[in-house]
C-alpha positions in Angstrom: 48.8 72.7 -5.1 51.9 72.5 -2.5 51.7 69.9 0.3 53.2 70.3 3.3 56.7 68.7 4.7 57.7 65.4 5.7 60.3 63.8 7.8 63.2 61.3 6.6 65.5 59.2 9.0 69.5 58.7 8.3 69.6 56.2 11.1 73.8 55.8 10.8 74.1 59.8 11.1 71.1 60.1 13.4 69.8 62.9 11.8 66.8 64.0 10.9 65.2 66.1 7.5 61.7 68.1 6.6 61.3 67.8 2.9 58.5 68.7 0.6 57.2 64.7 -0.3 56.8 64.5 -3.9 55.4 61.1 -4.8 57.6 61.3 -8.4 60.5 61.2 -5.9 60.4 58.8 -3.7 63.8 57.8 -2.5 66.1 60.5 -1.2 69.6 60.3 0.2 71.1 61.5 3.0 73.0 64.8 2.5 75.8 64.0 5.1 76.7 60.0 4.2 74.3 59.4 1.0 73.1 56.7 2.5 69.1 56.1 1.9 66.9 58.1 4.0 63.9 56.4 5.8 60.7 58.8 5.2 58.4 58.7 8.9 55.7 60.9 8.6 54.4 64.3 9.5 54.4 64.1 13.0 58.1 62.7 14.0 60.3 64.6 16.4 64.1 63.3 16.3 65.3 62.7 19.6 68.6 64.8 20.5 71.5 63.3 18.2 73.4 62.5 20.9 70.4 60.3 22.9 72.3 57.5 21.5 69.4 54.5 23.3 66.7 56.7 21.8 67.6 56.3 18.4 68.0 52.9 18.6 64.8 52.4 20.0 64.0 54.2 16.7 65.8 52.1 14.3 63.4 49.9 16.2 60.6 51.0 15.5 61.3 52.0 12.1 62.6 48.3 11.2 59.3 47.0 12.3 57.6 49.4 9.9 56.2 51.8 12.7 55.7 55.3 11.2 54.8 58.5 12.6 52.0 59.6 10.3 49.2 61.7 11.5 45.6 61.1 11.6 42.5 63.2 11.6 43.0 63.9 15.0 46.1 64.9 15.8 49.3 62.8 16.4 50.0 59.3 15.1 49.6 58.3 18.8 51.8 56.3 20.8 55.7 55.0 20.1 58.3 53.7 22.8 61.1 56.4 23.2 63.5 53.8 25.8 64.9 50.2 24.9 63.1 49.5 28.3 59.4 50.2 27.3 60.6 48.7 23.3 61.3 45.3 25.7 58.2 45.4 27.8 56.6 44.9 23.9 58.5 42.6 22.4 58.0 40.5 25.5 53.9 40.6 25.6 54.5 40.3 21.8 56.1 37.2 22.1 53.8 35.4 25.0 51.1 36.4 23.1 51.6 36.1 19.7 50.8 39.8 19.0 52.2 40.9 15.8 55.1 42.8 16.6 54.2 45.8 15.1 50.9 46.5 16.6 52.5 45.9 19.9 55.1 48.5 19.7 51.7 51.4 18.9 50.2 49.8 21.7 49.9 52.4 24.7 49.7 50.0 27.5 51.2 46.4 28.1 49.3 44.1 30.5 
């Protein structure tokens, strides 16, 4: 049985690649720069390559361990798209002691 494709990202190149997921070959390399690709999930939509701020926000999400996997009811849920939204959630996490990855995927910051 073949599985659907999933997304892999190269942060230095600001590029996204859809490839079949293979459990036997979990590590992929970027065809442009040969750096390791990061598996981001099947519900990922890449920002435009020129949108450097969106790629910086994405970098913070990925380094915090946040991925874009589909759930039973649709997409991955809320993910911040701007650095301002990331900073708001970082401040909230520091203030409340909530784990950083959980604060990043929160819909509303009180």
